[in-house]
N, C-alpha and C positions, 0 to 999 in steps of 0.2 A: 690746730683747730680741733676742737673737741664736739663731738655730735652725740646726742641722746637719740637714738632710733626708737621709735613708738610702734607699738602694736596693740590691737585692742578688740573686743568684743563690741558690737554696734550699740550705741546708746550709753556709753559710759559717761561719767560725769568728769569735769574739769579738775574735781578734788581727786578722784581716781587717778587720773593721769600725772599730776603733779606729786602725788605721794609715790608713785611708781618711779619717777624720775629721782626725787629725793633719795628713795630707798637704794635705787641703784648706784648714785653717786657716793653716797655714805658707804657702801660696801668696798669703794676704792679709795676711800678718807678724802673725798672730794666734796664741794658744795656747788649750787646751782651757778654761783658765778664763775666756774670752771668752764660752762658751756657756751658755744659759739653757735649753734644751732639745733633744732630738733628736726627730726627726718622720720617720715613715713612713705609707705608704699601708695600707688596710686588708687589701689581700692579703698584707701582709708582718706582719701582727699575731701571727702565731704563729712567727716566724722568732727562735728562742731567743738567737741572736748579737746581735741588735741589742738585745731587753731585757737581755742580760747586759753590753752595752756601756753602756747606761744606768746599770745599778747600778754598774758599775766607774768611773764619771764621777760618780756621784752625782746624776744629771739624770733628770728625768722623759722618758719615752718617750710622746710624744703621737701617737695613731692619727688622722691627719686626717680629718675629715668628708669622705665620698664627694662630696658637693655642692659643699663649698669647694673640694676638690680640683680638680674640674672645672673651676671659675671661675678657680681660681689657674694652671691649665695653659697657658693662652696665654701666660703671662709667662715660660714655660720658654725658656731660651737654647739648649738642646741638644735632639737628636733621636734615639730609639733605636727603631727598627723594633719591637724585641722589646717594648719597654716599652708602644709603641702599640698593639700587638695584644692583649698580655695584661692590660695594666692601662686602656688608652683613653687614655692621655695620653702626650706626648712624652718626659717623664723624670720617672719617681718621685721621685727625690731632690729635683729642682728644684721641682716642684709641692707636694711634702710641705714643703718649708722654708718655701714660700710661704704656704701655706694657714695653717700653725701661727704663722708670725710675724706674720698678720694683715693687716688692711686697709692699703693703701698701703706693703705690704712690697717690698723689692727684693732681687734677687741680687746678692752681691759680686762675682760672675762665673759663668761657666759651671761646671758640675758638673766634679768630679774623677773620674776613673776609676782605681781602683787594682785590678787583678785582678778579682775577682768582685764588688767593692762599689763604688757610685757615692755620692758625698757631695757636696751643694751647701749653701753658707751663704747664709742670709738673715737680713736685718736688719729690724726692724719700722719702719713709717712714723713712729713718734715718736721713733727713735734718730737722734742727730746722724750 
């Protein structure tokens, strides 16, 4: 399972979200077809552009469980003071990707920042 974790400022466009996902995937030599799901934190559950990106890609958008996010958070490679102060974790995108990809998941690299959106790619522990 491969998951794109999404973090963003409020009011981003679906184009911003899709561009960040594509840029993050390209950094690892991957395409959109490699993804199984999009993930984000509960504080982003009402962000319309993230839901719209899921619909555009025909992928589920999973709102990570808060407790699982906190457990996944130490695995983050990046640190954002704003994310830490507002969400209580160093990177919403990285923690979300790890939380939804499941036990033993790993990040393919640090999050990608593209304008107002961050995207991190995680692969489940049972993937090669």
